[in-house]
N, CA, C, O and the ligand as a Tripos MOL2 file, in Angstrom:
@<TRIPOS>MOLECULE
protein
  261   259    66     0     0
PROTEIN
NO_CHARGES

@<TRIPOS>ATOM
      1 N          12.2790   -2.5630   12.6420 N.3       1 MET1
      2 CA         11.2170   -2.6080   11.6420 C.3       1 MET1
      3 C           9.8570   -2.6490   12.3260 C.2       1 MET1
      4 O           9.6900   -3.3420   13.3290 O.2       1 MET1
      5 N           8.9120   -1.9340   11.8090 N.am      2 GLY2
      6 CA          7.5840   -1.9320   12.3950 C.3       2 GLY2
      7 C           6.7690   -3.1110   11.8970 C.2       2 GLY2
      8 O           7.0630   -3.7040   10.8600 O.2       2 GLY2
      9 N           5.7640   -3.4240   12.6430 N.am      3 VAL3
     10 CA          4.8900   -4.5240   12.2560 C.3       3 VAL3
     11 C           3.5890   -3.9500   11.6940 C.2       3 VAL3
     12 O           2.8930   -3.1800   12.3560 O.2       3 VAL3
     13 N           3.2830   -4.3390   10.4770 N.am      4 TRP4
     14 CA          2.0750   -3.8400    9.8340 C.3       4 TRP4
     15 C           0.9300   -4.8030   10.0860 C.2       4 TRP4
     16 O           1.1110   -6.0190   10.1380 O.2       4 TRP4
     17 N          -0.2510   -4.2280   10.2380 N.am      5 GLU5
     18 CA         -1.4270   -5.0690   10.3390 C.3       5 GLU5
     19 C          -1.6730   -5.7380    8.9920 C.2       5 GLU5
     20 O          -1.4600   -5.1440    7.9340 O.2       5 GLU5
     21 N          -2.1170   -6.9600    9.0560 N.am      6 SER6
     22 CA         -2.3140   -7.7050    7.8250 C.3       6 SER6
     23 C          -3.4120   -7.0660    6.9770 C.2       6 SER6
     24 O          -4.5150   -6.8160    7.4620 O.2       6 SER6
     25 N          -3.1060   -6.8110    5.7330 N.am      7 GLY7
     26 CA         -4.0910   -6.2380    4.8350 C.3       7 GLY7
     27 C          -4.2240   -4.7360    4.9590 C.2       7 GLY7
     28 O          -4.9360   -4.1160    4.1680 O.2       7 GLY7
     29 N          -3.5760   -4.1500    5.9050 N.am      8 SER8
     30 CA         -3.6580   -2.7080    6.0770 C.3       8 SER8
     31 C          -2.3160   -2.0650    5.7650 C.2       8 SER8
     32 O          -1.2770   -2.4610    6.2930 O.2       8 SER8
     33 N          -2.3620   -1.0760    4.9030 N.am      9 LYS9
     34 CA         -1.1140   -0.4220    4.5460 C.3       9 LYS9
     35 C          -1.3280    1.0800    4.4940 C.2       9 LYS9
     36 O          -2.2710    1.5650    3.8680 O.2       9 LYS9
     37 N          -0.4570    1.8000    5.1470 N.am     10 GLN10
     38 CA         -0.5780    3.2480    5.1920 C.3      10 GLN10
     39 C           0.2330    3.8540    4.0570 C.2      10 GLN10
     40 O           1.4180    3.5630    3.8990 O.2      10 GLN10
     41 N          -0.4130    4.6860    3.2820 N.am     11 VAL11
     42 CA          0.2820    5.3330    2.1830 C.3      11 VAL11
     43 C           0.2970    6.8380    2.4240 C.2      11 VAL11
     44 O          -0.6160    7.3980    3.0320 O.2      11 VAL11
     45 N           1.3290    7.4610    1.9460 N.am     12 ALA12
     46 CA          1.4490    8.8950    2.1250 C.3      12 ALA12
     47 C           0.7900    9.6220    0.9600 C.2      12 ALA12
     48 O           0.8590    9.1770   -0.1860 O.2      12 ALA12
     49 N           0.1560   10.7370    1.2660 N.am     13 CYS13
     50 CA         -0.4890   11.5390    0.2430 C.3      13 CYS13
     51 C           0.5690   12.1800   -0.6540 C.2      13 CYS13
     52 O           1.5100   12.8000   -0.1580 O.2      13 CYS13
     53 N           0.4190   12.0320   -1.9700 N.am     14 PRO14
     54 CA          1.4100   12.6010   -2.8980 C.3      14 PRO14
     55 C           1.3300   14.1140   -2.9690 C.2      14 PRO14
     56 O           2.2390   14.7580   -3.4920 O.2      14 PRO14
     57 N           0.2590   14.6860   -2.4510 N.am     15 PHE15
     58 CA          0.0930   16.1310   -2.5370 C.3      15 PHE15
     59 C           0.6680   16.8520   -1.3210 C.2      15 PHE15
     60 O           1.3750   17.8510   -1.4480 O.2      15 PHE15
     61 N           0.3520   16.3290   -0.1520 N.am     16 CYS16
     62 CA          0.7850   17.0240    1.0650 C.3      16 CYS16
     63 C           1.6970   16.1390    1.9240 C.2      16 CYS16
     64 O           2.1650   16.5570    2.9830 O.2      16 CYS16
     65 N           1.9410   14.9130    1.4530 N.am     17 ASP17
     66 CA          2.8530   14.0010    2.1400 C.3      17 ASP17
     67 C           2.3360   13.5970    3.5190 C.2      17 ASP17
     68 O           3.1030   13.1610    4.3780 O.2      17 ASP17
     69 N           1.0420   13.7450    3.7160 N.am     18 SER18
     70 CA          0.4600   13.3550    4.9890 C.3      18 SER18
     71 C           0.1290   11.8700    4.9880 C.2      18 SER18
     72 O          -0.1560   11.2860    3.9430 O.2      18 SER18
     73 N           0.1690   11.2820    6.1450 N.am     19 SER19
     74 CA         -0.1650    9.8610    6.2540 C.3      19 SER19
     75 C          -1.5970    9.6680    6.7290 C.2      19 SER19
     76 O          -2.0320    8.5480    7.0000 O.2      19 SER19
     77 N          -2.3270   10.7860    6.8270 N.am     20 GLU20
     78 CA         -3.7320   10.7070    7.2240 C.3      20 GLU20
     79 C          -4.5810   10.3320    6.0170 C.2      20 GLU20
     80 O          -5.4240   11.1060    5.5650 O.2      20 GLU20
     81 N          -4.3430    9.1440    5.5140 N.am     21 THR21
     82 CA         -5.0660    8.7040    4.3270 C.3      21 THR21
     83 C          -5.8530    7.4520    4.6330 C.2      21 THR21
     84 O          -5.5350    6.7050    5.5590 O.2      21 THR21
     85 N          -6.8670    7.2380    3.8560 N.am     22 GLU22
     86 CA         -7.6480    6.0220    4.0060 C.3      22 GLU22
     87 C          -8.0770    5.5160    2.6380 C.2      22 GLU22
     88 O          -8.3520    6.2970    1.7270 O.2      22 GLU22
     89 N          -8.1290    4.1870    2.5130 N.am     23 MET23
     90 CA         -8.5190    3.6070    1.2400 C.3      23 MET23
     91 C         -10.0240    3.7260    1.0630 C.2      23 MET23
     92 O         -10.7930    3.3310    1.9390 O.2      23 MET23
     93 N         -10.4380    4.2690   -0.0650 N.am     24 ILE24
     94 CA        -11.8670    4.4180   -0.3210 C.3      24 ILE24
     95 C         -12.3480    3.4380   -1.3740 C.2      24 ILE24
     96 O         -13.5420    3.1530   -1.4670 O.2      24 ILE24
     97 N         -11.4220    2.9230   -2.1650 N.am     25 ALA25
     98 CA        -11.8050    1.9300   -3.1750 C.3      25 ALA25
     99 C         -10.6570    0.9620   -3.3650 C.2      25 ALA25
    100 O          -9.4920    1.3490   -3.4500 O.2      25 ALA25
    101 N         -11.0210   -0.3160   -3.4280 N.am     26 LEU26
    102 CA         -9.9810   -1.3350   -3.5500 C.3      26 LEU26
    103 C          -9.2700   -1.2300   -4.8880 C.2      26 LEU26
    104 O          -8.0840   -1.5360   -5.0050 O.2      26 LEU26
    105 N         -10.0210   -0.7900   -5.9000 N.am     27 PHE27
    106 CA         -9.4170   -0.6770   -7.2200 C.3      27 PHE27
    107 C          -9.6060    0.7300   -7.7540 C.2      27 PHE27
    108 O         -10.6550    1.3490   -7.5750 O.2      27 PHE27
    109 N          -8.5740    1.2160   -8.4070 N.am     28 GLY28
    110 CA         -8.6620    2.5150   -9.0540 C.3      28 GLY28
    111 C          -8.9780    2.3250  -10.5200 C.2      28 GLY28
    112 O          -9.7460    1.4350  -10.8880 O.2      28 GLY28
    113 N          -8.3970    3.1440  -11.3440 N.am     29 GLN29
    114 CA         -8.6330    3.0120  -12.7750 C.3      29 GLN29
    115 C          -7.9260    1.7780  -13.3160 C.2      29 GLN29
    116 O          -8.2670    1.2710  -14.3850 O.2      29 GLN29
    117 N          -6.9670    1.3140  -12.5900 N.am     30 GLN30
    118 CA         -6.2860    0.0980  -12.9780 C.3      30 GLN30
    119 C          -6.3740   -0.9070  -11.8380 C.2      30 GLN30
    120 O          -6.5690   -0.5530  -10.6760 O.2      30 GLN30
    121 N          -6.2220   -2.1770  -12.2150 N.am     31 MET31
    122 CA         -6.3330   -3.2380  -11.2250 C.3      31 MET31
    123 C          -5.2430   -3.1520  -10.1690 C.2      31 MET31
    124 O          -5.4140   -3.5950   -9.0340 O.2      31 MET31
    125 N          -4.1400   -2.5830  -10.5640 N.am     32 MET32
    126 CA         -2.9890   -2.5630   -9.6580 C.3      32 MET32
    127 C          -2.9620   -1.3180   -8.7820 C.2      32 MET32
    128 O          -2.0180   -1.1040   -8.0200 O.2      32 MET32
    129 N          -3.9980   -0.5030   -8.8950 N.am     33 THR33
    130 CA         -4.0250    0.7000   -8.0760 C.3      33 THR33
    131 C          -5.2540    0.7040   -7.1720 C.2      33 THR33
    132 O          -6.2750    0.0880   -7.4760 O.2      33 THR33
    133 N          -5.1290    1.4000   -6.0750 N.am     34 SER34
    134 CA         -6.2570    1.5930   -5.1610 C.3      34 SER34
    135 C          -6.4880    3.0820   -4.9850 C.2      34 SER34
    136 O          -5.5630    3.8880   -5.0880 O.2      34 SER34
    137 N          -7.7300    3.4300   -4.7200 N.am     35 GLN35
    138 CA         -8.0430    4.8280   -4.5190 C.3      35 GLN35
    139 C          -7.9710    5.1690   -3.0390 C.2      35 GLN35
    140 O          -8.4960    4.4500   -2.1890 O.2      35 GLN35
    141 N          -7.3210    6.2610   -2.7580 N.am     36 TYR36
    142 CA         -7.1710    6.7070   -1.3770 C.3      36 TYR36
    143 C          -7.7070    8.1220   -1.2210 C.2      36 TYR36
    144 O          -7.7670    8.9060   -2.1680 O.2      36 TYR36
    145 N          -8.0900    8.4080   -0.0010 N.am     37 TYR37
    146 CA         -8.5800    9.7370    0.3140 C.3      37 TYR37
    147 C          -7.7140   10.3400    1.4050 C.2      37 TYR37
    148 O          -7.4660    9.7180    2.4380 O.2      37 TYR37
    149 N          -7.2650   11.5460    1.1620 N.am     38 CYS38
    150 CA         -6.4150   12.2150    2.1440 C.3      38 CYS38
    151 C          -7.2820   13.1050    3.0250 C.2      38 CYS38
    152 O          -7.9740   14.0000    2.5410 O.2      38 CYS38
    153 N          -7.2320   12.8430    4.3080 N.am     39 ARG39
    154 CA         -8.0430   13.6240    5.2370 C.3      39 ARG39
    155 C          -7.4150   14.9740    5.5290 C.2      39 ARG39
    156 O          -8.0710   15.8810    6.0410 O.2      39 ARG39
    157 N          -6.1360   15.0980    5.1990 N.am     40 ASN40
    158 CA         -5.4410   16.3440    5.4810 C.3      40 ASN40
    159 C          -5.7680   17.4240    4.4450 C.2      40 ASN40
    160 O          -6.1670   18.5350    4.7970 O.2      40 ASN40
    161 N          -5.5950   17.0820    3.1660 N.am     41 CYS41
    162 CA         -5.8720   18.0640    2.1210 C.3      41 CYS41
    163 C          -7.1410   17.7120    1.3550 C.2      41 CYS41
    164 O          -7.5050   18.3830    0.3890 O.2      41 CYS41
    165 N          -7.8060   16.6510    1.7970 N.am     42 ARG42
    166 CA         -9.0840   16.2350    1.2140 C.3      42 ARG42
    167 C          -8.9860   16.0200   -0.2930 C.2      42 ARG42
    168 O          -9.8110   16.4930   -1.0750 O.2      42 ARG42
    169 N          -7.9480   15.2900   -0.6580 N.am     43 SER43
    170 CA         -7.7770   14.9630   -2.0680 C.3      43 SER43
    171 C          -7.9070   13.4650   -2.2600 C.2      43 SER43
    172 O          -7.6140   12.6820   -1.3560 O.2      43 SER43
    173 N          -8.3440   13.0800   -3.4340 N.am     44 VAL44
    174 CA         -8.4190   11.6690   -3.7810 C.3      44 VAL44
    175 C          -7.2810   11.3550   -4.7310 C.2      44 VAL44
    176 O          -7.0550   12.0580   -5.7160 O.2      44 VAL44
    177 N          -6.5760   10.2930   -4.4170 N.am     45 PHE45
    178 CA         -5.4600    9.9170   -5.2810 C.3      45 PHE45
    179 C          -5.4040    8.4090   -5.3770 C.2      45 PHE45
    180 O          -6.0460    7.6880   -4.6130 O.2      45 PHE45
    181 N          -4.6240    7.9550   -6.3310 N.am     46 GLU46
    182 CA         -4.4640    6.5260   -6.5100 C.3      46 GLU46
    183 C          -3.0450    6.1120   -6.1820 C.2      46 GLU46
    184 O          -2.0800    6.8130   -6.4880 O.2      46 GLU46
    185 N          -2.9460    4.9600   -5.5540 N.am     47 ALA47
    186 CA         -1.6300    4.4460   -5.2090 C.3      47 ALA47
    187 C          -1.5140    3.0160   -5.7120 C.2      47 ALA47
    188 O          -2.4850    2.2600   -5.7240 O.2      47 ALA47
    189 N          -0.3390    2.6760   -6.1130 N.am     48 VAL48
    190 CA         -0.1140    1.3280   -6.6160 C.3      48 VAL48
    191 C          -0.0140    0.3650   -5.4480 C.2      48 VAL48
    192 O           0.6640    0.6260   -4.4550 O.2      48 VAL48
    193 N          -0.7030   -0.7450   -5.5930 N.am     49 LYS49
    194 CA         -0.6640   -1.7550   -4.5400 C.3      49 LYS49
    195 C           0.5800   -2.6060   -4.6920 C.2      49 LYS49
    196 O           0.9380   -3.0320   -5.7900 O.2      49 LYS49
    197 N           1.2120   -2.8350   -3.5930 N.am     50 TRP50
    198 CA          2.4000   -3.7020   -3.6120 C.3      50 TRP50
    199 C           2.1140   -4.9440   -2.7770 C.2      50 TRP50
    200 O           2.9520   -5.4240   -2.0150 O.2      50 TRP50
    201 N           0.9100   -5.4350   -2.9520 N.am     51 ASP51
    202 CA          0.4800   -6.5220   -2.0760 C.3      51 ASP51
    203 C           0.4310   -7.8620   -2.7970 C.2      51 ASP51
    204 O          -0.1270   -8.8340   -2.2880 O.2      51 ASP51
    205 N           1.0160   -7.9020   -3.9750 N.am     52 ASP52
    206 CA          0.9810   -9.1400   -4.7310 C.3      52 ASP52
    207 C           1.9600  -10.1520   -4.1520 C.2      52 ASP52
    208 O           3.1700   -9.9260   -4.1760 O.2      52 ASP52
    209 N           1.4540  -11.2550   -3.6360 N.am     53 PRO53
    210 CA          2.3400  -12.2590   -3.0330 C.3      53 PRO53
    211 C           3.2710  -12.8700   -4.0600 C.2      53 PRO53
    212 O           4.3450  -13.3660   -3.7210 O.2      53 PRO53
    213 N           2.8550  -12.8340   -5.3160 N.am     54 LYS54
    214 CA          3.7150  -13.4000   -6.3470 C.3      54 LYS54
    215 C           4.9380  -12.5230   -6.5860 C.2      54 LYS54
    216 O           5.9580  -12.9770   -7.1070 O.2      54 LYS54
    217 N           4.8120  -11.2450   -6.1900 N.am     55 ALA55
    218 CA          5.9170  -10.3320   -6.4030 C.3      55 ALA55
    219 C           7.0100  -10.5280   -5.3590 C.2      55 ALA55
    220 O           8.1330  -10.0430   -5.4960 O.2      55 ALA55
    221 N           6.6400  -11.2520   -4.3220 N.am     56 LYS56
    222 CA          7.6300  -11.4800   -3.2710 C.3      56 LYS56
    223 C           8.7180  -12.4290   -3.7560 C.2      56 LYS56
    224 O           8.4490  -13.4450   -4.3970 O.2      56 LYS56
    225 N           9.8990  -12.0810   -3.4430 N.am     57 VAL57
    226 CA         11.0160  -12.9250   -3.8310 C.3      57 VAL57
    227 C          11.4790  -13.7190   -2.6190 C.2      57 VAL57
    228 O          11.9110  -13.1680   -1.6060 O.2      57 VAL57
    229 N          11.3720  -15.0120   -2.7610 N.am     58 GLU58
    230 CA         11.7930  -15.8510   -1.6420 C.3      58 GLU58
    231 C          13.3170  -15.9450   -1.5940 C.2      58 GLU58
    232 O          13.9900  -16.2530   -2.5770 O.2      58 GLU58
    233 N          13.8020  -15.6720   -0.4330 N.am     59 SER59
    234 CA         15.2530  -15.7650   -0.2950 C.3      59 SER59
    235 C          15.6510  -17.2190   -0.0170 C.2      59 SER59
    236 O          15.0730  -17.9050    0.8260 O.2      59 SER59
    237 N          16.6150  -17.6270   -0.7300 N.am     60 GLU60
    238 CA         17.0510  -19.0060   -0.5660 C.3      60 GLU60
    239 C          17.8480  -19.1690    0.7240 C.2      60 GLU60
    240 O          18.8310  -18.4770    0.9890 O.2      60 GLU60
    241 N          17.3700  -20.1080    1.4920 N.am     61 LYS61
    242 CA         18.0810  -20.3740    2.7410 C.3      61 LYS61
    243 C          18.8160  -21.7070    2.6390 C.2      61 LYS61
    244 O          18.2440  -22.7080    2.2070 O.2      61 LYS61
    245 N          20.0380  -21.7140    3.0240 N.am     62 PRO62
    246 CA         20.7930  -22.9590    2.9960 C.3      62 PRO62
    247 C          20.2530  -23.9680    4.0030 C.2      62 PRO62
    248 O          20.0180  -23.6380    5.1660 O.2      62 PRO62
    249 N          20.0640  -25.1700    3.5520 N.am     63 LYS63
    250 CA         19.5590  -26.1960    4.4640 C.3      63 LYS63
    251 C          20.6030  -26.5570    5.5140 C.2      63 LYS63
    252 O          21.7820  -26.7700    5.2290 O.2      63 LYS63
    253 N          20.1080  -26.6110    6.7240 N.am     64 ASP64
    254 CA         21.0140  -26.9390    7.8200 C.3      64 ASP64
    255 C          20.6020  -28.2340    8.4500 C.2      64 ASP64
    256 O          19.4930  -28.3430    8.9740 O.2      64 ASP64
    257 N          21.4210  -29.1670    8.4160 N.am     65 GLY65
    258 CA         21.1140  -30.4340    9.0700 C.3      65 GLY65
    259 C          20.8140  -31.4410    8.0050 C.2      65 GLY65
    260 O          20.5240  -32.5970    8.3130 O.2      65 GLY65
    261 ZN         -2.9850   15.2630    1.2460 Zn       66 ZN66
@<TRIPOS>BOND
     1     1     2 1
     2     2     3 1
     3     3     4 2
     4     3     5 am
     5     5     6 1
     6     6     7 1
     7     7     8 2
     8     7     9 am
     9     9    10 1
    10    10    11 1
    11    11    12 2
    12    11    13 am
    13    13    14 1
    14    14    15 1
    15    15    16 2
    16    15    17 am
    17    17    18 1
    18    18    19 1
    19    19    20 2
    20    19    21 am
    21    21    22 1
    22    22    23 1
    23    23    24 2
    24    23    25 am
    25    25    26 1
    26    26    27 1
    27    27    28 2
    28    27    29 am
    29    29    30 1
    30    30    31 1
    31    31    32 2
    32    31    33 am
    33    33    34 1
    34    34    35 1
    35    35    36 2
    36    35    37 am
    37    37    38 1
    38    38    39 1
    39    39    40 2
    40    39    41 am
    41    41    42 1
    42    42    43 1
    43    43    44 2
    44    43    45 am
    45    45    46 1
    46    46    47 1
    47    47    48 2
    48    47    49 am
    49    49    50 1
    50    50    51 1
    51    51    52 2
    52    51    53 am
    53    53    54 1
    54    54    55 1
    55    55    56 2
    56    55    57 am
    57    57    58 1
    58    58    59 1
    59    59    60 2
    60    59    61 am
    61    61    62 1
    62    62    63 1
    63    63    64 2
    64    63    65 am
    65    65    66 1
    66    66    67 1
    67    67    68 2
    68    67    69 am
    69    69    70 1
    70    70    71 1
    71    71    72 2
    72    71    73 am
    73    73    74 1
    74    74    75 1
    75    75    76 2
    76    75    77 am
    77    77    78 1
    78    78    79 1
    79    79    80 2
    80    79    81 am
    81    81    82 1
    82    82    83 1
    83    83    84 2
    84    83    85 am
    85    85    86 1
    86    86    87 1
    87    87    88 2
    88    87    89 am
    89    89    90 1
    90    90    91 1
    91    91    92 2
    92    91    93 am
    93    93    94 1
    94    94    95 1
    95    95    96 2
    96    95    97 am
    97    97    98 1
    98    98    99 1
    99    99   100 2
   100    99   101 am
   101   101   102 1
   102   102   103 1
   103   103   104 2
   104   103   105 am
   105   105   106 1
   106   106   107 1
   107   107   108 2
   108   107   109 am
   109   109   110 1
   110   110   111 1
   111   111   112 2
   112   111   113 am
   113   113   114 1
   114   114   115 1
   115   115   116 2
   116   115   117 am
   117   117   118 1
   118   118   119 1
   119   119   120 2
   120   119   121 am
   121   121   122 1
   122   122   123 1
   123   123   124 2
   124   123   125 am
   125   125   126 1
   126   126   127 1
   127   127   128 2
   128   127   129 am
   129   129   130 1
   130   130   131 1
   131   131   132 2
   132   131   133 am
   133   133   134 1
   134   134   135 1
   135   135   136 2
   136   135   137 am
   137   137   138 1
   138   138   139 1
   139   139   140 2
   140   139   141 am
   141   141   142 1
   142   142   143 1
   143   143   144 2
   144   143   145 am
   145   145   146 1
   146   146   147 1
   147   147   148 2
   148   147   149 am
   149   149   150 1
   150   150   151 1
   151   151   152 2
   152   151   153 am
   153   153   154 1
   154   154   155 1
   155   155   156 2
   156   155   157 am
   157   157   158 1
   158   158   159 1
   159   159   160 2
   160   159   161 am
   161   161   162 1
   162   162   163 1
   163   163   164 2
   164   163   165 am
   165   165   166 1
   166   166   167 1
   167   167   168 2
   168   167   169 am
   169   169   170 1
   170   170   171 1
   171   171   172 2
   172   171   173 am
   173   173   174 1
   174   174   175 1
   175   175   176 2
   176   175   177 am
   177   177   178 1
   178   178   179 1
   179   179   180 2
   180   179   181 am
   181   181   182 1
   182   182   183 1
   183   183   184 2
   184   183   185 am
   185   185   186 1
   186   186   187 1
   187   187   188 2
   188   187   189 am
   189   189   190 1
   190   190   191 1
   191   191   192 2
   192   191   193 am
   193   193   194 1
   194   194   195 1
   195   195   196 2
   196   195   197 am
   197   197   198 1
   198   198   199 1
   199   199   200 2
   200   199   201 am
   201   201   202 1
   202   202   203 1
   203   203   204 2
   204   203   205 am
   205   205   206 1
   206   206   207 1
   207   207   208 2
   208   207   209 am
   209   209   210 1
   210   210   211 1
   211   211   212 2
   212   211   213 am
   213   213   214 1
   214   214   215 1
   215   215   216 2
   216   215   217 am
   217   217   218 1
   218   218   219 1
   219   219   220 2
   220   219   221 am
   221   221   222 1
   222   222   223 1
   223   223   224 2
   224   223   225 am
   225   225   226 1
   226   226   227 1
   227   227   228 2
   228   227   229 am
   229   229   230 1
   230   230   231 1
   231   231   232 2
   232   231   233 am
   233   233   234 1
   234   234   235 1
   235   235   236 2
   236   235   237 am
   237   237   238 1
   238   238   239 1
   239   239   240 2
   240   239   241 am
   241   241   242 1
   242   242   243 1
   243   243   244 2
   244   243   245 am
   245   245   246 1
   246   246   247 1
   247   247   248 2
   248   247   249 am
   249   249   250 1
   250   250   251 1
   251   251   252 2
   252   251   253 am
   253   253   254 1
   254   254   255 1
   255   255   256 2
   256   255   257 am
   257   257   258 1
   258   258   259 1
   259   259   260 2
@<TRIPOS>SUBSTRUCTURE
     1 MET1         2 RESIDUE 1 A MET
     2 GLY2         6 RESIDUE 1 A GLY
     3 VAL3        10 RESIDUE 1 A VAL
     4 TRP4        14 RESIDUE 1 A TRP
     5 GLU5        18 RESIDUE 1 A GLU
     6 SER6        22 RESIDUE 1 A SER
     7 GLY7        26 RESIDUE 1 A GLY
     8 SER8        30 RESIDUE 1 A SER
     9 LYS9        34 RESIDUE 1 A LYS
    10 GLN10       38 RESIDUE 1 A GLN
    11 VAL11       42 RESIDUE 1 A VAL
    12 ALA12       46 RESIDUE 1 A ALA
    13 CYS13       50 RESIDUE 1 A CYS
    14 PRO14       54 RESIDUE 1 A PRO
    15 PHE15       58 RESIDUE 1 A PHE
    16 CYS16       62 RESIDUE 1 A CYS
    17 ASP17       66 RESIDUE 1 A ASP
    18 SER18       70 RESIDUE 1 A SER
    19 SER19       74 RESIDUE 1 A SER
    20 GLU20       78 RESIDUE 1 A GLU
    21 THR21       82 RESIDUE 1 A THR
    22 GLU22       86 RESIDUE 1 A GLU
    23 MET23       90 RESIDUE 1 A MET
    24 ILE24       94 RESIDUE 1 A ILE
    25 ALA25       98 RESIDUE 1 A ALA
    26 LEU26      102 RESIDUE 1 A LEU
    27 PHE27      106 RESIDUE 1 A PHE
    28 GLY28      110 RESIDUE 1 A GLY
    29 GLN29      114 RESIDUE 1 A GLN
    30 GLN30      118 RESIDUE 1 A GLN
    31 MET31      122 RESIDUE 1 A MET
    32 MET32      126 RESIDUE 1 A MET
    33 THR33      130 RESIDUE 1 A THR
    34 SER34      134 RESIDUE 1 A SER
    35 GLN35      138 RESIDUE 1 A GLN
    36 TYR36      142 RESIDUE 1 A TYR
    37 TYR37      146 RESIDUE 1 A TYR
    38 CYS38      150 RESIDUE 1 A CYS
    39 ARG39      154 RESIDUE 1 A ARG
    40 ASN40      158 RESIDUE 1 A ASN
    41 CYS41      162 RESIDUE 1 A CYS
    42 ARG42      166 RESIDUE 1 A ARG
    43 SER43      170 RESIDUE 1 A SER
    44 VAL44      174 RESIDUE 1 A VAL
    45 PHE45      178 RESIDUE 1 A PHE
    46 GLU46      182 RESIDUE 1 A GLU
    47 ALA47      186 RESIDUE 1 A ALA
    48 VAL48      190 RESIDUE 1 A VAL
    49 LYS49      194 RESIDUE 1 A LYS
    50 TRP50      198 RESIDUE 1 A TRP
    51 ASP51      202 RESIDUE 1 A ASP
    52 ASP52      206 RESIDUE 1 A ASP
    53 PRO53      210 RESIDUE 1 A PRO
    54 LYS54      214 RESIDUE 1 A LYS
    55 ALA55      218 RESIDUE 1 A ALA
    56 LYS56      222 RESIDUE 1 A LYS
    57 VAL57      226 RESIDUE 1 A VAL
    58 GLU58      230 RESIDUE 1 A GLU
    59 SER59      234 RESIDUE 1 A SER
    60 GLU60      238 RESIDUE 1 A GLU
    61 LYS61      242 RESIDUE 1 A LYS
    62 PRO62      246 RESIDUE 1 A PRO
    63 LYS63      250 RESIDUE 1 A LYS
    64 ASP64      254 RESIDUE 1 A ASP
    65 GLY65      258 RESIDUE 1 A GLY
    66 ZN66       261 GROUP 0 **** ****
């Protein structure tokens, strides 16, 4: 598994599937989306953020000891 930089997430362009994208706006038309710019095909698109810590499901670990 790769290690991601905190707060930085690479998204693939839905048009050309390139990863040469950069976030241009923290929020898109909806709170749960961010606006990205594709440097490959020079398109602007929105991607859903999956950065909500509340969405994380904590796995239950059995207590040892
Ligand atoms: Zn693209």
